[in-house]
Structure formats: structure tokens, C-alpha cells
C-alpha positions in Angstrom: -0.4 -0.8 -0.1 1.2 3.5 -0.9 0.3 6.7 0.3 0.9 10.3 -0.1 2.3 10.7 2.9 4.1 7.9 3.4 6.1 8.8 -0.2 7.2 12.2 1.1 7.8 10.7 4.7 10.2 8.5 2.5 12.5 11.5 0.7 12.8 13.5 3.5 14.3 10.4 5.3 17.0 10.7 2.5 17.1 13.8 2.7 14.9 15.1 -0.2 12.2 17.6 0.6 9.2 17.0 -1.0 5.5 18.8 -0.9 2.4 16.1 -1.4 1.1 17.8 -3.6 3.9 18.3 -5.9 4.2 13.7 -4.8 0.2 14.3 -5.9 1.0 15.8 -9.3 3.3 13.4 -10.2 0.8 10.7 -9.4 -1.4 11.8 -11.3 0.6 12.4 -14.4 1.5 8.8 -14.3 -1.8 7.9 -14.1 -2.6 10.2 -16.6 -0.1 9.3 -19.1 -1.5 5.0 -18.1 2.1 4.6 -17.4 -0.1 3.8 -13.8 -2.7 2.5 -12.4 -4.3 2.9 -9.2 -6.7 0.7 -7.2 -8.2 1.3 -4.4 -8.6 -0.2 -1.0 -12.3 -1.7 0.2 -12.9 -2.6 3.9 -15.3 -5.1 3.4 -16.3 -4.8 7.3 -17.8 -1.2 6.8 -18.7 -1.9 2.6 -16.8 1.6 2.4 -13.7 2.6 0.1 -10.0 3.4 2.9 -9.1 7.3 2.3 -5.2 7.9 1.9 -3.8 4.3 1.0 -4.0 2.6 -2.5 -2.0 0.1 -4.5 -0.5 1.6 -8.1 0.3 -1.3 -10.7 2.6 -0.3 -13.8 0.3 -1.0 -17.2 3.8 -2.4 -18.6 6.3 -4.6 -16.7 8.8 -3.3 -19.0 8.8 0.1 -16.8 10.1 -2.6 -14.0 12.8 -4.4 -15.9 14.7 -0.9 -17.4 14.4 0.1 -13.6 15.7 -4.0 -12.1 18.7 -4.6 -13.8 20.3 -6.7 -10.6 17.5 -9.8 -12.2 16.2 -10.7 -9.3 12.5 -9.8 -10.0 10.6 -10.0 -7.7 7.5 -12.7 -9.2 4.6 -12.5 -6.3 4.2 -9.0 -6.7 5.1 -8.8 -10.9 2.4 -11.5 -10.8 -0.4 -9.4 -8.9 0.6 -7.1 -11.9 0.2 -8.9 -14.3 -4.0 -10.5 -12.8 -4.1 -6.5 -12.1 -4.5 -5.5 -15.8 -6.2 -9.2 -16.2 -8.9 -8.3 -14.5 -9.3 -5.0 -15.8 -8.9 -5.4 -19.7 -12.0 -8.4 -19.0 -13.7 -5.0 -17.8 -13.6 -5.9 -14.1 -13.8 -3.1 -11.5 -10.7 -3.5 -9.6 -10.4 -3.0 -5.6 -7.6 -4.4 -2.5 -9.7 -5.8 0.5 -9.8 -5.6 4.1 -11.0 -7.9 6.6 -9.8 -6.6 9.8 -5.8 -7.0 9.6 -6.1 -10.2 6.8 -5.7 -8.6 3.0 -8.1 -10.2 0.3 -5.4 -10.1 -2.6 -8.4 -8.9 -5.1 -12.0 -8.3 -4.7 -13.5 -8.2 -8.8 -16.8 -6.4 -9.9 -18.2 -7.4 -13.2 -20.5 -5.2 -14.9 -23.6 -7.5 -13.6 -21.8 -6.0 -10.1 -21.3 -9.6 -9.2 -18.1 -10.5 -7.2 -15.7 -12.8 -6.7 -11.8 -12.6 -4.5 -8.6 -13.6 -5.9 -5.4 -13.9 -3.6 -1.9 -14.3 -5.3 0.8 -16.7 -4.5 3.8 -17.4 -7.2 3.7 -21.3 -5.3 2.2 -21.8 -2.3 3.4 -25.9 -2.6 6.1 -25.9 -0.8 5.0 -23.9 2.8 1.9 -25.2 4.6 2.6 -21.2 6.6 2.1 -19.5 3.5 -1.1 -22.0 2.3 -2.3 -21.1 5.6 -2.0 -17.5 4.7 -3.3 -17.5 1.9 -6.5 -18.4 2.6 -6.8 -17.0 5.3 -8.9 -14.2 4.0 -10.8 -15.9 2.2 -11.9 -18.2 4.9 -13.4 -15.0 6.7 -15.2 -13.6 3.8 -18.8 -14.9 4.8 -20.4 -14.5 1.3 -21.1 -17.0 -1.5 -19.8 -15.4 -3.9 -16.9 -17.5 -5.9 -13.2 -17.2 -4.8 -10.0 -18.4 -6.2 -6.0 -19.2 -4.9 -4.3 -18.3 -7.8 -0.6 -20.0 -8.3 1.8 -21.3 -10.3 0.9 -24.4 -9.0 0.2 -27.2 -11.1 -0.9 -29.2 -8.7 -4.5 -27.9 -7.1 -6.4 -28.2 -3.6 -9.7 -26.6 -3.1 -10.0 -26.1 0.3 -13.2 -24.9 1.9 -15.2 -23.8 -1.1 -12.1 -21.4 -2.3 -10.9 -22.8 -5.7 -6.8 -23.0 -6.3 -6.1 -22.0 -9.9 -3.2 -22.1 -12.4 -3.2 -18.8 -13.1 -0.6 -19.3 -16.5 -3.4 -22.1 -17.8 -6.1 -19.2 -17.4 -5.4 -16.7 -18.2 -3.8 -19.1 -21.6 -7.6 -19.8 -21.8 -9.6 -16.7 -21.2 -11.4 -17.5 -18.2 -13.6 -15.1 -16.0 -13.1 -15.0 -12.9 
């Protein structure tokens, strides 16, 4: 999650003085240029958007790779960015969910106002702890809309009505959430 205050404070920590207004204008310029997409945060208990904190996704991951010259990509973040763009390309309204202290990767709403929930991880097959971390937020959601744990794993498991999907195959087949 990124907030304007967080960016300003980080820059000040490294000796760069900049105002909130200036940071806001830079972010807005990147949004207007379609370099970044903004994803609001939604509190599932109060059923309201949370102001201030948002996530931003790159329209094209080549921006990331042009700056990441150490050849150590963050596969989890890249996968999240790819799924965000995929969902937007299928006309979903996308937000990041909060359920108490837990985060739901994406709350998707289609044009008919049907919801679905998606948790993303590169893999859950190597650790029971990671598996539990990914399923737990979805298990807290008490409605009957579809819930997905999306990974690159090929051995899939369903748990408590939550579908475990291989996101690569899912997107190759042009499926909808």
C-alpha cells in the first residue's frame, strides 16, 4: 500500500524535501499518461472505500525491468501486476480488500455487479504456512461469491469451497473470475 504521506516521508528520510501536493501531481501525471493504474482499498466490514492508501500497478512491466538491472525480479509482485491488468482488460472493477488485519488480494466486480475474490501467490506448494496465509482471508469472507487462490502451481487443491487455480492456464484459456 502506498500513501502520499508515505512517499513524502520516505523521500525526506533520504534528504529530499518535497510537498504532498507535488507528489500528488507526479502520481496524477503518471495516471493520466496511463503509465500507472490506481487500485483503491476497500474495507469489507464497513463496506466502504478506505481513503489515503492505494496500490498502484504498472501498465507495462517493462518499466520495472528497465530499472531492475540486478536480474532478481519479484515474481509475486509481478504476478499481482499481471493479474490486475488481466482483470481490468476483462472490464472488472478492481480493489484491494481489507478484512480486519488481513488483506484480500483483489475484490473483483463485473459489469453485472457480481463479485469474486482473488488471492495471489507465486506458489503455495512449498509451505503450509504460505498456504494458510493465502486461504485465511478468503475463509473470513461470509458471502457466496466465488473465491480463488491463484498460483503458478500445477498440483491444485480446493479448500472450504475456495478454488485453487493455476493462473497461467486460467489466463491462457481466457477464463473469467
